N, C-alpha and C positions, 0 to 999 in steps of 0.2 A: 503494499499500499504506500502511496506517496506521501511523504512527511514535509511539514512546512515549519519554518522558524516564524517567530513573532518577535517584534522589537520590545525593548525594555518598556517604552512608553505604552505599548499596547498591553503588555503584561500588567503593568500597574493599573491600567484602566480596567482590565478584567477583574484584578483582585478587589478594586472598589466596588464593582458591581456586586460581586460574591458577598462583601462585607455588608452591604446595604440592601440585599434582597434575600429571597428564599432559595436562590441557586447555592449549590453545595460545592461547586468547583468552577473553575474557569472553563473546563471541557463542557460543563453543562450549559453555561452561557452560550458558547459557540454553537452548541448542538441546537439550541432554541432559536439563535438567529439564523441558521442554515434551514431548518425546518419551517420556520414561519415567514422568512423574509427573502430567502434566496432559491427556495425550491422552484418557483416558476420561472427562474432564469436558466434553469438547467434543462436545455432542449437538445434534441438530437442535432448532430451537425447536419447542415443542409448544403447541397450543392447545386448550382445552377448550370444545368447542361443545355446547350443549345438544342432546340427543337428541330432543327434540320442538319444534315451533314455539311461539313464545311465545303466551300466552292461548289455549292449545287450538286453534291455528289460526285465530284471528281475523283479519280482513282490515283493515289500516289503511293510510294513506298513509305516506310517509316522514315527513312532518311529525309525525304523530302517534306513530309509533313513537319518533322521537327524544325527543319529549317524555315519554313513558313511562319510557325508559331514564334520562333526566336526573331524573326524580322519584325513582328508586332506592327504590321501594317494592315490597312483596310479592315476587313472583317475579323482578322486575327487581334486586332488591338485589345489590350486588357483581358486576354484569354490565355489560358494554357491548354495544352493538348490533353484530351480525355486519357485517363490511366485505367489500368486493370481494376485498382480498387474502387474506381468511380463506377465502373460497370457491374462489377459484382455486388457493390452495396446499393446500386440504383433503386431496387425495390423498397429500401428503407429510407434513402436519404435524397432522392431526386423526386421531382414533380411526377404525378400520373402521366402527364403529357409527355414529359420527356422520356419516361420509361417506355410508354407505348411506341413513341417514335424510334427509340434505340432497338426496341425488340424487333420493329419491322426492318430496320436497317440490318440487323444480323441475318435476317432471312434473305435479303436482297444483295448482300455484299459482305465481304469480310470488314470488321470495323478494326481498324489499326489503332492501337494504344500507344501511350508514351512508355509503357512498360517494357522491359528488356531482360533478356537472360544472358549473362556473360559467363562463360565457362573457363576453368583453370585446369586444363588437361595435364598440365606438368607438375600439380600439387600432389603431395603422397596419395591422395584420394583423387583418381582421375575424374570423378563424377562431381567434384566440388564445383561451386559456382555462385554467382551473385544474381539475385532478382534486383532489378534497378527501376524505381519509378520515376517519372520526368527525366528520362534519359536524355543526356546532353542538353538539357534545357538551360538557357541562359535567362529565363523569365522567372522561374521558381526553383527552389533548391531540389535538387535530386536526392532520393533516399536509396541508399544501397543496403540490401538485407543479404548477408553472407549465409550460406548454407554448406554444411559439410557434405552434403550430397543432394543433387537434383537427380531424382531417379530416372531412369529410361522409361518413358510412357509412350506407347505406341497405340493410343486409342482406348487405353483402360479407362472404365467408367468410373465417375467420380465417387460412387459409393464404395469402389474398390481401392481407390487412390487413398481415401481417408482412413484406411484400414491399417496402413503401415505408417511407422514413424516418419520416414522420409517424404511419403506422398503428402501426409498431413502438414509437414512443415512447409513443403512446396506450396500447397494451395493456401496455407496461412499467409506465405510471403506474397502471393499474387493478390490476396485480399488486403494484404497490409494490416493484418489482425492477428498478432502473435499468439493470443490466447483463445482464439475462436474454438469452440467445440466442434467436433465433426457434424453434429446434428445441426448446428447453427449455419456452417458453411453450405451444407447440402440444401438447407431450407432457401438460403439465399440464391443459389444456383438454380434451384427449381423455379422460384418466383421470377428470376431473370428469363430463363429458357422457356418457361412453360412445359417443361418435359420432367420426366422420372429421372432421379439420379442414375439409374442404369442406361440412360439414353442421353447422358452428358459425358462427352469424351475428352480426355487431355492427351496432348502430344508434346514430347520433348525429343531432341535429337538423340540418335543411337551413340553410344560412346565412341565408335571409331570415326565419327565425323565431327566430334567437337572441337578437335585440334584444328581441322582444316577451316571450319566456319564457327570461330568461338562466339560471335555476337549475333543474337536471334531476336526479333521482334515478338511481342505477344499480341496475338490477334484473337478475335471472337467471331463465329459465324455458325449459322444453323444450315446444315446440308440436306435438309429434308427428311433425313432419317435419324440424324443425331445432331445435337448441339455441341459445337466443338470449341475448346480452348487450346490454341495451337502455339507453341514456342519452338518450333522446329523448322522454320523457314529462314531463308538468308535475310540479312539486314536490307539487302537490296532487292528483296522479293518484290514481285510486280505490284503487290499492294492492294488497297481497297479504300473504302470510306474512312474518314475520321470526323471529329467534331470537337468544338471548343468548350470549355468549362470557364465560367466567370472567375476571375481573380478577385478574391475578397481582400482589399488592402489591410483590414484589421485582423486578418487570420495569421498574420506572421508569415505566410508561405512565401509571399511574394519577394523577390530580390530587391534590394534598393539600388 
């Protein structure tokens, strides 16, 4: 649990409140304040996803999309590129309109995210790698999640992936939710894809190809028979649609 420090002045104020009231401790004062005055301020994080694919549905590689968002010109100004956590979390943190639009886009195209897998084949464990969100972004800070093993997944279903420690860690990294329970991840993916977990497939490169092509984009798409989360294509893969997410200047995520 996160711990916080309080200044000497704050501590003296709390002690005075305890001494002149029915509260038995400073902790009781803080608990009362949170429960009665701050509870309404605690809301789930919201993201504002564009209701339409960028550039009227133009197809680009991840490399090209990253460059467009980094340029911050035209429709890309004030926005970052959508990430895997945005898509996986969309059923909970996006507007219903944005979720519906995103679901349709997954049916008609691959949705290219700013999320990326980078492999380190020369490490002691050749399956080690990083999951990186906001990859190569000059607009918002990138987040690197190092994994001792990114398992080889060749269409394994989501319900099977979460049964292994390595698979669960990888899916948690894609969702940027380190402590998510397997059932929570499956619930989000089911709501996103409108498919059962056994019809949600994950792909990562085979071990032998990771050294030749260590940089891979993360993309989402529905192939009519299965919903796919793919991380085994080249960085310069022919691509698909993408879309913007509004940068909240108060979120602390935007670079200065």
